[in-house]
N, CA, C and O atoms as CSV, one atom per row, in Angstrom:
chain,resi,resn,atom,element,x,y,z
A,1,MET,N,N,-10.753,-37.968,-41.119
A,1,MET,CA,C,-11.265,-36.998,-40.182
A,1,MET,C,C,-10.535,-37.115,-38.847
A,1,MET,O,O,-10.227,-36.106,-38.213
A,2,VAL,N,N,-10.265,-38.323,-38.429
A,2,VAL,CA,C,-9.600,-38.538,-37.153
A,2,VAL,C,C,-8.198,-37.942,-37.170
A,2,VAL,O,O,-7.805,-37.234,-36.243
A,3,VAL,N,N,-7.461,-38.228,-38.212
A,3,VAL,CA,C,-6.089,-37.710,-38.306
A,3,VAL,C,C,-6.111,-36.193,-38.416
A,3,VAL,O,O,-5.286,-35.516,-37.802
A,4,ASP,N,N,-7.043,-35.655,-39.187
A,4,ASP,CA,C,-7.156,-34.197,-39.298
A,4,ASP,C,C,-7.455,-33.562,-37.943
A,4,ASP,O,O,-6.898,-32.513,-37.617
A,5,ALA,N,N,-8.322,-34.182,-37.156
A,5,ALA,CA,C,-8.635,-33.658,-35.823
A,5,ALA,C,C,-7.386,-33.628,-34.955
A,5,ALA,O,O,-7.160,-32.665,-34.221
A,6,LEU,N,N,-6.579,-34.672,-35.035
A,6,LEU,CA,C,-5.349,-34.715,-34.249
A,6,LEU,C,C,-4.349,-33.656,-34.706
A,6,LEU,O,O,-3.705,-33.006,-33.882
A,7,VAL,N,N,-4.224,-33.487,-36.008
A,7,VAL,CA,C,-3.314,-32.470,-36.533
A,7,VAL,C,C,-3.768,-31.083,-36.087
A,7,VAL,O,O,-2.948,-30.274,-35.651
A,8,LEU,N,N,-5.052,-30.804,-36.192
A,8,LEU,CA,C,-5.588,-29.517,-35.729
A,8,LEU,C,C,-5.313,-29.303,-34.249
A,8,LEU,O,O,-4.899,-28.221,-33.834
A,9,ALA,N,N,-5.544,-30.336,-33.464
A,9,ALA,CA,C,-5.330,-30.233,-32.016
A,9,ALA,C,C,-3.871,-29.957,-31.685
A,9,ALA,O,O,-3.567,-29.166,-30.792
A,10,ILE,N,N,-2.987,-30.601,-32.395
A,10,ILE,CA,C,-1.559,-30.376,-32.150
A,10,ILE,C,C,-1.170,-28.969,-32.565
A,10,ILE,O,O,-0.419,-28.296,-31.858
A,11,ASP,N,N,-1.675,-28.519,-33.703
A,11,ASP,CA,C,-1.375,-27.159,-34.157
A,11,ASP,C,C,-1.903,-26.104,-33.196
A,11,ASP,O,O,-1.308,-25.037,-33.048
A,12,ARG,N,N,-3.019,-26.404,-32.546
A,12,ARG,CA,C,-3.643,-25.439,-31.629
A,12,ARG,C,C,-3.608,-25.951,-30.191
A,12,ARG,O,O,-4.532,-25.712,-29.413
A,13,ARG,N,N,-2.540,-26.653,-29.853
A,13,ARG,CA,C,-2.446,-27.359,-28.571
A,13,ARG,C,C,-2.623,-26.460,-27.364
A,13,ARG,O,O,-3.202,-26.890,-26.367
A,14,ASP,N,N,-2.144,-25.222,-27.420
A,14,ASP,CA,C,-2.313,-24.333,-26.266
A,14,ASP,C,C,-3.791,-24.029,-26.021
A,14,ASP,O,O,-4.258,-24.055,-24.882
A,15,GLU,N,N,-4.520,-23.740,-27.099
A,15,GLU,CA,C,-5.954,-23.470,-26.971
A,15,GLU,C,C,-6.710,-24.717,-26.507
A,15,GLU,O,O,-7.594,-24.643,-25.654
A,16,VAL,N,N,-6.346,-25.857,-27.084
A,16,VAL,CA,C,-7.005,-27.111,-26.727
A,16,VAL,C,C,-6.759,-27.431,-25.256
A,16,VAL,O,O,-7.685,-27.784,-24.527
A,17,PHE,N,N,-5.509,-27.306,-24.828
A,17,PHE,CA,C,-5.178,-27.591,-23.436
A,17,PHE,C,C,-5.969,-26.682,-22.499
A,17,PHE,O,O,-6.511,-27.144,-21.495
A,18,GLN,N,N,-6.036,-25.397,-22.822
A,18,GLN,CA,C,-6.774,-24.451,-21.981
A,18,GLN,C,C,-8.258,-24.799,-21.943
A,18,GLN,O,O,-8.896,-24.697,-20.895
A,19,MET,N,N,-8.803,-25.208,-23.075
A,19,MET,CA,C,-10.207,-25.598,-23.144
A,19,MET,C,C,-10.469,-26.806,-22.243
A,19,MET,O,O,-11.476,-26.857,-21.537
A,20,ILE,N,N,-9.560,-27.769,-22.275
A,20,ILE,CA,C,-9.711,-28.968,-21.445
A,20,ILE,C,C,-9.626,-28.601,-19.968
A,20,ILE,O,O,-10.448,-29.044,-19.165
A,21,VAL,N,N,-8.638,-27.796,-19.612
A,21,VAL,CA,C,-8.438,-27.399,-18.217
A,21,VAL,C,C,-9.649,-26.642,-17.681
A,21,VAL,O,O,-10.010,-26.795,-16.514
A,22,ASN,N,N,-10.274,-25.834,-18.520
A,22,ASN,CA,C,-11.408,-25.015,-18.089
A,22,ASN,C,C,-12.735,-25.775,-18.086
A,22,ASN,O,O,-13.741,-25.253,-17.605
A,23,SER,N,N,-12.750,-26.984,-18.609
A,23,SER,CA,C,-13.990,-27.759,-18.677
A,23,SER,C,C,-14.302,-28.391,-17.328
A,23,SER,O,O,-13.404,-28.774,-16.579
A,24,GLU,N,N,-15.575,-28.489,-17.041
A,24,GLU,CA,C,-16.043,-29.071,-15.783
A,24,GLU,C,C,-15.750,-30.568,-15.705
A,24,GLU,O,O,-15.344,-31.081,-14.662
A,25,ASP,N,N,-15.963,-31.262,-16.832
A,25,ASP,CA,C,-15.740,-32.709,-16.853
A,25,ASP,C,C,-15.345,-33.124,-18.270
A,25,ASP,O,O,-15.266,-32.293,-19.174
A,26,ALA,N,N,-15.100,-34.417,-18.448
A,26,ALA,CA,C,-14.636,-34.921,-19.741
A,26,ALA,C,C,-15.666,-34.698,-20.847
A,26,ALA,O,O,-15.299,-34.361,-21.973
A,27,ASP,N,N,-16.942,-34.882,-20.539
A,27,ASP,CA,C,-17.973,-34.692,-21.564
A,27,ASP,C,C,-17.999,-33.254,-22.064
A,27,ASP,O,O,-18.120,-33.008,-23.264
A,28,GLU,N,N,-17.885,-32.308,-21.141
A,28,GLU,CA,C,-17.847,-30.901,-21.551
A,28,GLU,C,C,-16.589,-30.624,-22.366
A,28,GLU,O,O,-16.642,-29.900,-23.361
A,29,ALA,N,N,-15.468,-31.189,-21.955
A,29,ALA,CA,C,-14.216,-30.989,-22.680
A,29,ALA,C,C,-14.327,-31.523,-24.106
A,29,ALA,O,O,-13.859,-30.886,-25.050
A,30,ILE,N,N,-14.937,-32.672,-24.257
A,30,ILE,CA,C,-15.125,-33.260,-25.585
A,30,ILE,C,C,-15.938,-32.324,-26.464
A,30,ILE,O,O,-15.577,-32.067,-27.613
A,31,ARG,N,N,-17.046,-31.813,-25.916
A,31,ARG,CA,C,-17.902,-30.902,-26.685
A,31,ARG,C,C,-17.160,-29.613,-27.033
A,31,ARG,O,O,-17.197,-29.157,-28.176
A,32,GLN,N,N,-16.495,-29.035,-26.053
A,32,GLN,CA,C,-15.809,-27.759,-26.248
A,32,GLN,C,C,-14.656,-27.881,-27.251
A,32,GLN,O,O,-14.494,-27.027,-28.123
A,33,VAL,N,N,-13.876,-28.921,-27.125
A,33,VAL,CA,C,-12.755,-29.123,-28.048
A,33,VAL,C,C,-13.280,-29.410,-29.452
A,33,VAL,O,O,-12.740,-28.899,-30.434
A,34,GLY,N,N,-14.314,-30.213,-29.550
A,34,GLY,CA,C,-14.919,-30.482,-30.846
A,34,GLY,C,C,-15.401,-29.222,-31.528
A,34,GLY,O,O,-15.216,-29.049,-32.732
A,35,GLN,N,N,-16.025,-28.331,-30.751
A,35,GLN,CA,C,-16.489,-27.052,-31.296
A,35,GLN,C,C,-15.314,-26.159,-31.670
A,35,GLN,O,O,-15.312,-25.549,-32.739
A,36,LEU,N,N,-14.329,-26.079,-30.807
A,36,LEU,CA,C,-13.156,-25.238,-31.062
A,36,LEU,C,C,-12.493,-25.609,-32.383
A,36,LEU,O,O,-12.119,-24.737,-33.168
A,37,LEU,N,N,-12.353,-26.894,-32.615
A,37,LEU,CA,C,-11.651,-27.356,-33.805
A,37,LEU,C,C,-12.572,-27.609,-34.998
A,37,LEU,O,O,-12.102,-27.866,-36.107
A,38,GLY,N,N,-13.884,-27.536,-34.767
A,38,GLY,CA,C,-14.836,-27.782,-35.841
A,38,GLY,C,C,-14.876,-29.241,-36.272
A,38,GLY,O,O,-15.091,-29.541,-37.446
A,39,VAL,N,N,-14.667,-30.151,-35.316
A,39,VAL,CA,C,-14.619,-31.582,-35.637
A,39,VAL,C,C,-15.710,-32.385,-34.939
A,39,VAL,O,O,-15.709,-33.614,-35.014
A,40,GLY,N,N,-16.627,-31.724,-34.274
A,40,GLY,CA,C,-17.727,-32.399,-33.607
A,40,GLY,C,C,-17.287,-33.178,-32.381
A,40,GLY,O,O,-16.120,-33.166,-31.989
A,41,GLU,N,N,-18.266,-33.859,-31.786
A,41,GLU,CA,C,-17.984,-34.597,-30.552
A,41,GLU,C,C,-17.069,-35.790,-30.787
A,41,GLU,O,O,-16.218,-36.089,-29.949
A,42,PHE,N,N,-17.231,-36.472,-31.909
A,42,PHE,CA,C,-16.357,-37.610,-32.173
A,42,PHE,C,C,-14.899,-37.150,-32.264
A,42,PHE,O,O,-14.010,-37.768,-31.678
A,43,GLY,N,N,-14.663,-36.063,-33.003
A,43,GLY,CA,C,-13.310,-35.515,-33.105
A,43,GLY,C,C,-12.792,-35.037,-31.762
A,43,GLY,O,O,-11.612,-35.197,-31.450
A,44,GLY,N,N,-13.679,-34.448,-30.963
A,44,GLY,CA,C,-13.293,-33.999,-29.627
A,44,GLY,C,C,-12.871,-35.167,-28.751
A,44,GLY,O,O,-11.919,-35.057,-27.978
A,45,ARG,N,N,-13.573,-36.278,-28.871
A,45,ARG,CA,C,-13.229,-37.483,-28.101
A,45,ARG,C,C,-11.860,-38.021,-28.541
A,45,ARG,O,O,-11.047,-38.427,-27.711
A,46,VAL,N,N,-11.621,-38.018,-29.844
A,46,VAL,CA,C,-10.331,-38.479,-30.367
A,46,VAL,C,C,-9.205,-37.618,-29.803
A,46,VAL,O,O,-8.161,-38.133,-29.404
A,47,VAL,N,N,-9.422,-36.310,-29.771
A,47,VAL,CA,C,-8.405,-35.392,-29.254
A,47,VAL,C,C,-8.173,-35.639,-27.768
A,47,VAL,O,O,-7.025,-35.669,-27.324
A,48,LEU,N,N,-9.234,-35.816,-26.996
A,48,LEU,CA,C,-9.046,-36.066,-25.566
A,48,LEU,C,C,-8.337,-37.388,-25.303
A,48,LEU,O,O,-7.687,-37.542,-24.269
A,49,ASP,N,N,-8.448,-38.323,-26.203
A,49,ASP,CA,C,-7.768,-39.603,-26.058
A,49,ASP,C,C,-6.314,-39.555,-26.546
A,49,ASP,O,O,-5.584,-40.537,-26.416
A,50,LEU,N,N,-5.903,-38.431,-27.098
A,50,LEU,CA,C,-4.541,-38.265,-27.602
A,50,LEU,C,C,-3.521,-38.459,-26.486
A,50,LEU,O,O,-3.656,-37.888,-25.404
A,51,GLN,N,N,-2.521,-39.252,-26.752
A,51,GLN,CA,C,-1.454,-39.468,-25.772
A,51,GLN,C,C,-0.373,-38.404,-25.969
A,51,GLN,O,O,-0.082,-38.002,-27.095
A,52,PHE,N,N,0.203,-37.963,-24.884
A,52,PHE,CA,C,1.208,-36.911,-24.942
A,52,PHE,C,C,2.404,-37.272,-25.819
A,52,PHE,O,O,3.039,-36.382,-26.384
A,53,ARG,N,N,2.717,-38.542,-25.943
A,53,ARG,CA,C,3.861,-38.918,-26.779
A,53,ARG,C,C,3.634,-38.554,-28.237
A,53,ARG,O,O,4.588,-38.438,-29.006
A,54,ARG,N,N,2.370,-38.374,-28.623
A,54,ARG,CA,C,2.071,-37.978,-30.005
A,54,ARG,C,C,2.423,-36.512,-30.267
A,54,ARG,O,O,2.335,-36.050,-31.405
A,55,LEU,N,N,2.819,-35.785,-29.233
A,55,LEU,CA,C,3.156,-34.376,-29.387
A,55,LEU,C,C,4.626,-34.149,-29.733
A,55,LEU,O,O,5.031,-33.006,-29.950
A,56,THR,N,N,5.427,-35.200,-29.789
A,56,THR,CA,C,6.834,-35.022,-30.151
A,56,THR,C,C,6.931,-34.592,-31.614
A,56,THR,O,O,6.017,-34.836,-32.402
A,57,ARG,N,N,8.011,-33.971,-31.960
A,57,ARG,CA,C,8.201,-33.458,-33.318
A,57,ARG,C,C,8.049,-34.572,-34.356
A,57,ARG,O,O,7.365,-34.386,-35.362
A,58,VAL,N,N,8.667,-35.703,-34.129
A,58,VAL,CA,C,8.605,-36.811,-35.084
A,58,VAL,C,C,7.168,-37.302,-35.237
A,58,VAL,O,O,6.713,-37.547,-36.354
A,59,GLN,N,N,6.456,-37.446,-34.133
A,59,GLN,CA,C,5.073,-37.910,-34.194
A,59,GLN,C,C,4.167,-36.898,-34.888
A,59,GLN,O,O,3.276,-37.280,-35.647
A,60,ARG,N,N,4.391,-35.599,-34.632
A,60,ARG,CA,C,3.601,-34.558,-35.309
A,60,ARG,C,C,3.823,-34.621,-36.814
A,60,ARG,O,O,2.872,-34.529,-37.591
A,61,GLN,N,N,5.076,-34.779,-37.223
A,61,GLN,CA,C,5.388,-34.860,-38.652
A,61,GLN,C,C,4.753,-36.100,-39.282
A,61,GLN,O,O,4.239,-36.047,-40.400
A,62,ALA,N,N,4.795,-37.206,-38.558
A,62,ALA,CA,C,4.195,-38.440,-39.071
A,62,ALA,C,C,2.680,-38.282,-39.227
A,62,ALA,O,O,2.113,-38.733,-40.223
A,63,LEU,N,N,2.023,-37.648,-38.254
A,63,LEU,CA,C,0.579,-37.417,-38.349
A,63,LEU,C,C,0.242,-36.514,-39.525
A,63,LEU,O,O,-0.709,-36.775,-40.263
A,64,ALA,N,N,1.020,-35.452,-39.699
A,64,ALA,CA,C,0.777,-34.529,-40.806
A,64,ALA,C,C,0.953,-35.240,-42.148
A,64,ALA,O,O,0.168,-35.026,-43.072
A,65,ALA,N,N,1.970,-36.075,-42.257
A,65,ALA,CA,C,2.194,-36.829,-43.494
A,65,ALA,C,C,1.057,-37.813,-43.749
A,65,ALA,O,O,0.602,-37.969,-44.882
A,66,GLU,N,N,0.603,-38.474,-42.685
A,66,GLU,CA,C,-0.508,-39.416,-42.825
A,66,GLU,C,C,-1.775,-38.697,-43.270
A,66,GLU,O,O,-2.504,-39.192,-44.130
A,67,ALA,N,N,-2.036,-37.538,-42.689
A,67,ALA,CA,C,-3.218,-36.757,-43.072
A,67,ALA,C,C,-3.138,-36.359,-44.539
A,67,ALA,O,O,-4.129,-36.455,-45.264
A,68,GLU,N,N,-1.977,-35.917,-44.977
A,68,GLU,CA,C,-1.808,-35.510,-46.374
A,68,GLU,C,C,-1.996,-36.696,-47.313
A,68,GLU,O,O,-2.632,-36.570,-48.359
A,69,GLU,N,N,-1.449,-37.835,-46.943
A,69,GLU,CA,C,-1.594,-39.032,-47.764
A,69,GLU,C,C,-3.055,-39.448,-47.875
A,69,GLU,O,O,-3.537,-39.768,-48.961
A,70,LEU,N,N,-3.754,-39.442,-46.748
A,70,LEU,CA,C,-5.165,-39.819,-46.762
A,70,LEU,C,C,-5.993,-38.843,-47.587
A,70,LEU,O,O,-6.875,-39.254,-48.341
A,71,ARG,N,N,-5.706,-37.539,-47.443
A,71,ARG,CA,C,-6.438,-36.543,-48.239
A,71,ARG,C,C,-6.200,-36.731,-49.727
A,71,ARG,O,O,-7.118,-36.548,-50.526
A,72,SER,N,N,-4.992,-37.090,-50.107
A,72,SER,CA,C,-4.685,-37.258,-51.532
A,72,SER,C,C,-5.436,-38.433,-52.141
A,72,SER,O,O,-5.619,-38.490,-53.357
A,73,LYS,N,N,-5.868,-39.365,-51.310
A,73,LYS,CA,C,-6.606,-40.529,-51.802
A,73,LYS,C,C,-8.094,-40.274,-51.938
A,73,LYS,O,O,-8.810,-41.069,-52.548
A,74,LEU,N,N,-8.569,-39.163,-51.369
A,74,LEU,CA,C,-9.989,-38.834,-51.453
A,74,LEU,C,C,-10.297,-38.231,-52.815
A,74,LEU,O,O,-9.464,-37.517,-53.372
A,75,PRO,N,N,-11.468,-38.501,-53.360
A,75,PRO,CA,C,-11.830,-37.984,-54.685
A,75,PRO,C,C,-11.749,-36.469,-54.791
A,75,PRO,O,O,-11.304,-35.937,-55.809
A,76,ASP,N,N,-12.180,-35.768,-53.738
A,76,ASP,CA,C,-12.171,-34.301,-53.803
A,76,ASP,C,C,-10.930,-33.697,-53.152
A,76,ASP,O,O,-10.798,-32.474,-53.103
A,77,GLY,N,N,-10.020,-34.532,-52.652
A,77,GLY,CA,C,-8.760,-34.060,-52.088
A,77,GLY,C,C,-8.862,-33.352,-50.747
A,77,GLY,O,O,-7.925,-32.665,-50.339
A,78,ARG,N,N,-9.993,-33.508,-50.051
A,78,ARG,CA,C,-10.135,-32.833,-48.749
A,78,ARG,C,C,-9.781,-33.788,-47.698
A,78,ARG,O,O,-9.824,-33.449,-46.516
């Protein structure tokens, strides 16, 4: 779930960034980002803790590969 939240945030980074900028404080940003991405408050917190270096092409590809690998290990493949 954590990796999926990060992948979603990177894919929708412009929307996520705008949501964060428009939030009154960090708690609101966490809630708003979690709702935007459908990952709840925990996922929103993970996204807000994302470091900008994770936005490089290589890091994005590594996250996507990790998410795919983790999903393939789940019984239902989600």
